[in-house]
LUMGUTI-28221 format. One line per 10 residues: their letters; for each residue x, y, z of N, C-alpha, C. Coordinates in steps of 0.2 Angstrom, whole numbers, padded with zeros to 4 digits. Example, Ala and Ser with C-alpha at 12.3 -4.5 7.8 and 13.67 -1.06 7.14 Angstrom:
<gulos>
as) 0066/-0028/0039/0062/-0022/0039/0066/-0016/0039; 0064/-0011/0035/0068/-0005/0036/0064/0000/0039
</gulos>
This chain:
<gulos>
marpataafn) -0153/-0133/-0039/-0154/-0126/-0038/-0161/-0124/-0039; -0164/-0120/-0035/-0171/-0118/-0035/-0173/-0113/-0041; -0178/-0114/-0043/-0180/-0110/-0049/-0182/-0103/-0047; -0180/-0097/-0050/-0182/-0091/-0048/-0189/-0090/-0048; -0191/-0085/-0044/-0198/-0083/-0043/-0202/-0081/-0049; -0198/-0079/-0054/-0201/-0076/-0060/-0202/-0082/-0066; -0201/-0088/-0064/-0202/-0094/-0069/-0209/-0094/-0071; -0214/-0092/-0068/-0221/-0093/-0070/-0223/-0087/-0074; -0219/-0082/-0076/-0221/-0076/-0080/-0220/-0077/-0087; -0224/-0074/-0091/-0223/-0074/-0098/-0218/-0069/-0100
iaqlerilhd) -0216/-0068/-0107/-0211/-0064/-0109/-0212/-0057/-0108; -0218/-0055/-0109/-0220/-0048/-0108/-0220/-0046/-0101; -0222/-0050/-0096/-0221/-0048/-0089/-0214/-0048/-0087; -0210/-0052/-0090/-0203/-0052/-0088/-0200/-0046/-0091; -0201/-0044/-0097/-0199/-0038/-0099/-0201/-0032/-0095; -0207/-0032/-0093/-0209/-0026/-0089/-0206/-0026/-0082; -0204/-0032/-0079/-0200/-0032/-0073/-0193/-0029/-0074; -0190/-0031/-0080/-0184/-0029/-0081/-0184/-0022/-0082; -0189/-0019/-0086/-0189/-0012/-0087/-0190/-0008/-0080; -0194/-0010/-0076/-0195/-0007/-0069/-0188/-0007/-0065
rrtelnrlqr) -0185/-0013/-0066/-0178/-0013/-0062/-0173/-0008/-0065; -0173/-0008/-0071/-0168/-0003/-0075/-0170/0004/-0073; -0176/0006/-0073/-0179/0012/-0071/-0176/0014/-0064; -0178/0009/-0059/-0176/0010/-0052/-0168/0011/-0052; -0164/0007/-0055/-0157/0007/-0055/-0155/0014/-0058; -0157/0017/-0063/-0156/0023/-0066/-0157/0029/-0061; -0163/0028/-0057/-0165/0033/-0052/-0160/0033/-0047; -0158/0027/-0044/-0153/0027/-0039/-0146/0029/-0041; -0144/0028/-0047/-0138/0031/-0049/-0138/0038/-0050; -0143/0041/-0052/-0144/0048/-0052/-0143/0051/-0045
qrselqrkld) -0147/0048/-0040/-0147/0050/-0033/-0140/0050/-0030; -0136/0044/-0032/-0130/0043/-0029/-0125/0049/-0032; -0126/0050/-0039/-0121/0056/-0042/-0123/0062/-0038; -0129/0064/-0037/-0131/0070/-0034/-0128/0071/-0027; -0129/0065/-0023/-0126/0065/-0016/-0118/0065/-0016; -0115/0062/-0021/-0108/0062/-0021/-0105/0069/-0023; -0109/0073/-0027/-0107/0080/-0029/-0108/0084/-0023; -0113/0083/-0019/-0114/0087/-0013/-0108/0085/-0008; -0107/0079/-0007/-0101/0077/-0002/-0095/0080/-0004; -0093/0080/-0011/-0087/0083/-0013/-0087/0090/-0011
gverqigkln) -0092/0094/-0012/-0092/0101/-0010/-0091/0101/-0002; -0094/0097/0002/-0093/0097/0009/-0085/0096/0010; -0082/0091/0007/-0075/0089/0008/-0071/0095/0006; -0073/0099/0001/-0069/0105/-0001/-0069/0110/0004; -0075/0111/0007/-0076/0116/0012/-0071/0114/0018; -0072/0108/0020/-0068/0105/0026/-0060/0106/0024; -0058/0105/0018/-0051/0106/0016/-0049/0113/0017; -0053/0118/0015/-0052/0125/0015/-0051/0127/0023; -0055/0124/0027/-0055/0126/0034/-0049/0123/0038; -0048/0117/0035/-0043/0113/0039/-0036/0113/0036
ggmrgrprgg) -0035/0117/0031/-0028/0118/0028/-0027/0113/0023; -0031/0109/0020/-0030/0105/0014/-0030/0098/0016; -0025/0095/0019/-0023/0088/0019/-0028/0084/0023; -0031/0086/0029/-0035/0082/0033/-0042/0082/0030; -0044/0086/0026/-0051/0086/0023/-0051/0082/0016; -0046/0079/0014/-0047/0076/0008/-0052/0070/0008; -0054/0068/0003/-0059/0062/0003/-0056/0056/0005; -0061/0052/0008/-0058/0045/0011/-0059/0040/0005; -0055/0035/0007/-0056/0029/0002/-0049/0029/-0002; -0048/0023/-0004/-0042/0021/-0008/-0036/0022/-0005
ggggrarneh) -0031/0018/-0005/-0024/0018/-0003/-0023/0017/0005; -0028/0016/0009/-0027/0015/0016/-0024/0020/0020; -0025/0026/0018/-0022/0032/0022/-0016/0035/0021; -0013/0033/0015/-0007/0036/0013/0000/0033/0015; 0005/0036/0013/0012/0033/0014/0014/0035/0021; 0017/0030/0024/0020/0031/0031/0027/0034/0030; 0028/0039/0034/0035/0043/0034/0039/0040/0040; 0045/0039/0038/0050/0037/0043/0056/0041/0044; 0059/0042/0049/0065/0046/0050/0071/0043/0046; 0072/0037/0046/0077/0034/0042/0075/0029/0036
slveviesvm) 0079/0028/0031/0076/0024/0026/0076/0017/0028; 0073/0013/0024/0072/0006/0026/0079/0002/0025; 0083/0004/0021/0090/0001/0020/0094/0003/0027; 0094/0009/0029/0097/0011/0035/0095/0007/0041; 0088/0006/0042/0085/0003/0047/0087/-0005/0047; 0087/-0008/0041/0089/-0015/0040/0096/-0016/0042; 0101/-0011/0040/0108/-0011/0042/0109/-0011/0049; 0105/-0006/0053/0106/-0006/0060/0104/-0012/0064; 0099/-0015/0061/0096/-0021/0064/0101/-0027/0063; 0105/-0027/0057/0109/-0033/0056/0117/-0032/0058
rggkpmrvgd) 0118/-0026/0061/0125/-0024/0063/0128/-0029/0067; 0124/-0034/0071/0127/-0039/0075/0132/-0044/0071; 0131/-0044/0065/0135/-0049/0061/0132/-0056/0060; 0127/-0058/0064/0125/-0064/0063/0120/-0065/0057; 0120/-0070/0053/0115/-0071/0048/0108/-0071/0051; 0103/-0068/0047/0096/-0067/0049/0091/-0069/0044; 0086/-0072/0046/0081/-0074/0041/0077/-0068/0039; 0074/-0068/0033/0070/-0062/0031/0064/-0060/0036; 0061/-0065/0039/0055/-0064/0043/0058/-0061/0050; 0064/-0063/0052/0067/-0060/0058/0069/-0053/0057
ivdavqaggy) 0071/-0052/0051/0073/-0045/0049/0067/-0040/0049; 0061/-0043/0046/0055/-0039/0046/0053/-0037/0053; 0053/-0043/0058/0051/-0042/0064/0055/-0037/0068; 0062/-0037/0067/0066/-0032/0071/0065/-0025/0068; 0064/-0024/0061/0063/-0018/0059/0057/-0015/0061; 0052/-0018/0061/0045/-0016/0064/0046/-0014/0072; 0049/-0019/0075/0050/-0018/0082/0054/-0011/0084; 0059/-0010/0079/0063/-0004/0080/0059/0003/0078; 0053/0002/0076/0048/0008/0075/0047/0010/0068; 0050/0006/0063/0049/0008/0056/0042/0006/0054
rsssdnfrgi) 0038/0011/0051/0031/0011/0049/0031/0009/0042; 0026/0005/0040/0025/0004/0033/0017/0002/0032; 0014/0005/0027/0007/0004/0026/0007/-0002/0020; 0012/-0005/0019/0012/-0010/0014/0009/-0017/0016; 0005/-0020/0012/0001/-0026/0014/0007/-0032/0013; 0012/-0031/0010/0017/-0036/0009/0024/-0033/0011; 0024/-0031/0017/0031/-0028/0019/0037/-0033/0019; 0035/-0039/0020/0040/-0044/0020/0043/-0044/0013; 0039/-0044/0008/0042/-0043/0001/0046/-0037/-0001; 0044/-0032/0002/0048/-0025/0001/0055/-0026/0005
vnqtlikerk) 0055/-0029/0011/0061/-0030/0014/0066/-0035/0010; 0063/-0040/0007/0066/-0045/0003/0069/-0042/-0003; 0065/-0038/-0006/0068/-0034/-0012/0074/-0030/-0011; 0073/-0026/-0005/0078/-0022/-0003/0085/-0026/-0001; 0084/-0031/0002/0090/-0035/0003/0093/-0038/-0003; 0089/-0040/-0008/0092/-0042/-0015/0095/-0036/-0018; 0092/-0030/-0018/0095/-0025/-0022/0101/-0022/-0019; 0102/-0022/-0012/0107/-0019/-0009/0113/-0024/-0008; 0116/-0027/-0013/0121/-0032/-0013/0127/-0030/-0010; 0128/-0023/-0010/0134/-0020/-0007/0134/-0020/0000
rfapvergvy) 0128/-0020/0003/0128/-0020/0010/0126/-0027/0013; 0122/-0031/0010/0119/-0037/0013/0121/-0043/0008; 0124/-0048/0011/0126/-0054/0007/0121/-0060/0009; 0119/-0064/0003/0114/-0069/0005/0119/-0075/0007; 0117/-0078/0013/0120/-0084/0016/0117/-0090/0013; 0111/-0091/0013/0107/-0096/0010/0100/-0093/0008; 0096/-0098/0006/0089/-0095/0003/0086/-0092/0009; 0084/-0086/0009/0080/-0082/0014/0084/-0080/0020; 0091/-0081/0020/0095/-0079/0025/0100/-0074/0023; 0101/-0068/0026/0106/-0063/0024/0110/-0061/0030
qwkgggdakg) 0116/-0058/0028/0121/-0056/0033/0123/-0049/0031; 0124/-0045/0036/0127/-0038/0034/0134/-0039/0032; 0136/-0036/0027/0143/-0036/0025/0148/-0032/0029; 0146/-0027/0032/0150/-0022/0036/0154/-0017/0032; 0152/-0017/0026/0156/-0012/0021/0153/-0005/0022; 0156/0000/0019/0154/0007/0019/0147/0008/0016; 0145/0014/0016/0139/0016/0013/0139/0016/0006; 0134/0013/0003/0134/0012/-0005/0134/0019/-0008; 0130/0024/-0006/0130/0030/-0009/0137/0034/-0008; 0140/0033/-0002/0147/0036/-0001/0152/0033/-0005
skkeksaaa) 0152/0027/-0007/0157/0023/-0011/0157/0026/-0018; 0151/0028/-0020/0151/0031/-0027/0154/0038/-0027; 0153/0041/-0022/0156/0048/-0022/0163/0048/-0021; 0165/0043/-0017/0173/0042/-0016/0176/0040/-0022; 0173/0035/-0026/0175/0033/-0033/0176/0039/-0038; 0171/0043/-0038/0171/0049/-0042/0176/0054/-0040; 0177/0055/-0034/0182/0060/-0031/0189/0057/-0032; 0190/0051/-0032/0197/0048/-0033/0199/0048/-0040; 0194/0048/-0045/0195/0048/-0052/0198/0055/-0055
</gulos>
């Protein structure tokens, strides 16, 4: 590894260089804070003119949560109604091909968790392969049980 360019300096010179860099860093941080404050003000003005939502600050989260007409469970059920066992990857592809939107970086994991959680609707055939049970709606069955009691 090459020696840094500061190797020929004595302690006092190195301390001076370090002091100068810290001073410059503090100046740049103050400048950034001032610019951020101004940018926040501009964002608030845009929000007021735009009705709020479109003018919110950028960054973080990747743009918000996707909204879908049907829940993931309902879409998975409609994909699997053919009755044939399907692999998780195939289910993911079919759900997305059907128009379901997700901003998740790990959508396959979300689908897998849903299949595991919804044992009343989906049965594991083997590792990573699930089949629709063809039963009634899980929410409806709870209502039916309480109505029958």
